[in-house]
C-alpha positions as CSV (number, residue, x, y, z in Angstrom):
1,M,3.4,15.9,6.1
2,G,1.9,18.4,3.7
3,S,-1.2,20.4,4.3
4,E,-4.6,19.0,3.4
5,A,-4.7,21.1,0.2
6,E,-1.2,20.0,-0.9
7,G,-1.4,16.4,0.1
8,P,1.4,14.4,1.7
9,E,5.1,15.3,1.1
10,P,6.9,13.1,-1.5
11,R,8.9,10.6,0.6
12,F,10.5,7.3,-0.4
13,D,9.2,4.6,2.0
14,P,11.3,1.4,2.1
15,L,8.5,-0.4,3.9
16,I,6.0,0.2,1.2
17,H,8.6,-0.1,-1.6
18,A,9.0,-3.9,-1.3
19,A,7.2,-5.4,-4.3
20,H,4.5,-7.3,-2.6
21,R,3.7,-4.5,-0.1
22,L,3.7,-2.0,-2.9
23,R,1.1,-4.1,-4.8
24,I,-1.0,-4.5,-1.6
25,C,-1.0,-0.8,-0.9
26,A,-1.9,0.0,-4.5
27,M,-4.9,-2.4,-4.3
28,L,-6.0,-1.0,-1.0
29,S,-5.6,2.6,-2.3
30,Q,-8.3,1.9,-4.8
31,A,-11.0,0.7,-2.4
32,K,-12.4,1.3,1.1
33,G,-11.5,-2.2,1.9
34,V,-10.4,-5.5,0.3
35,E,-10.8,-9.0,1.6
36,F,-7.7,-11.0,2.5
37,A,-8.8,-13.7,0.1
38,E,-9.0,-11.3,-2.8
39,I,-5.6,-9.8,-2.1
40,Q,-4.2,-13.4,-1.9
41,E,-5.8,-14.3,-5.2
42,R,-4.5,-11.1,-7.0
43,T,-1.0,-11.4,-5.6
44,G,-0.6,-15.1,-5.9
45,L,0.9,-15.3,-2.4
46,S,0.4,-18.1,0.0
47,K,-1.7,-17.3,3.2
48,S,1.5,-17.3,5.3
49,A,3.5,-15.1,2.9
50,L,0.6,-12.6,2.6
51,S,0.1,-12.6,6.4
52,K,3.8,-11.8,6.8
53,Q,3.6,-8.8,4.4
54,L,0.4,-7.6,6.0
55,T,1.8,-7.9,9.5
56,Q,4.6,-5.4,8.6
57,L,2.0,-3.0,7.1
58,V,-0.3,-3.3,10.1
59,S,2.5,-3.0,12.6
60,A,3.6,0.3,10.9
61,G,0.0,1.6,11.2
62,Y,-0.4,1.6,7.4
63,V,-3.2,-1.0,7.2
64,T,-6.1,-1.8,9.4
65,E,-7.8,-5.2,9.8
66,E,-11.5,-5.7,10.4
67,P,-12.7,-9.2,11.0
68,F,-16.3,-10.0,9.9
69,V,-18.4,-13.1,9.2
70,R,-20.0,-13.9,5.8
71,A,-21.8,-17.2,5.0
72,G,-20.8,-18.5,8.5
73,R,-17.1,-18.0,7.8
74,S,-14.7,-15.6,9.4
75,R,-13.2,-13.1,6.9
76,L,-10.8,-10.3,7.1
77,M,-11.3,-6.9,5.5
78,L,-8.1,-4.8,5.0
79,S,-7.9,-1.1,4.5
80,L,-5.3,1.6,4.3
81,S,-5.4,3.9,7.3
82,E,-5.2,7.6,6.7
83,F,-1.6,7.4,7.8
84,G,-1.0,4.5,5.3
85,R,-2.8,6.4,2.5
86,D,-0.6,9.4,3.1
87,A,2.6,7.2,3.2
88,Y,1.6,5.4,0.0
89,T,0.7,8.7,-1.8
90,G,4.0,10.3,-0.7
91,H,5.9,7.2,-1.8
92,K,4.2,7.3,-5.3
93,Q,5.1,11.0,-5.6
94,A,8.7,10.3,-4.6
95,L,8.9,7.5,-7.2
96,T,7.4,9.6,-9.9
97,A,9.9,12.4,-9.2
98,L,12.8,9.9,-9.3
99,L,11.6,8.5,-12.6
100,Q,11.1,11.9,-14.1
101,E,14.6,12.9,-13.0
102,Q,16.0,9.8,-14.7
103,D,14.0,10.5,-17.9
104,Q,15.2,14.1,-18.0
105,D,18.8,13.0,-17.4
106,S,18.5,10.4,-20.2
107,T,17.1,12.9,-22.7
108,A,19.7,15.5,-21.8
109,Q,22.6,13.2,-22.7
């Protein structure tokens, strides 16, 4: 991992790279926390499919879950952990570098 000033090292992360998990991490990177229901609505995933994706991210330590009650109903707030935020940032940097390489290769031909 890079220093605080430099940020995380660019590193392709196959766990984050899966399309649904990448979208989830992107959403969570933009907020301190996002409710399960909002993620479900924005991704269009069923509850069980979203739960499966989140279980992988939580098990890896990338996402934290915080249950709370609103209007008498149990809710779940999800957030990227510091470890998850670093992994997501490093993955984005690795993807950006890969795409820039490809763009440079294409223009060089």
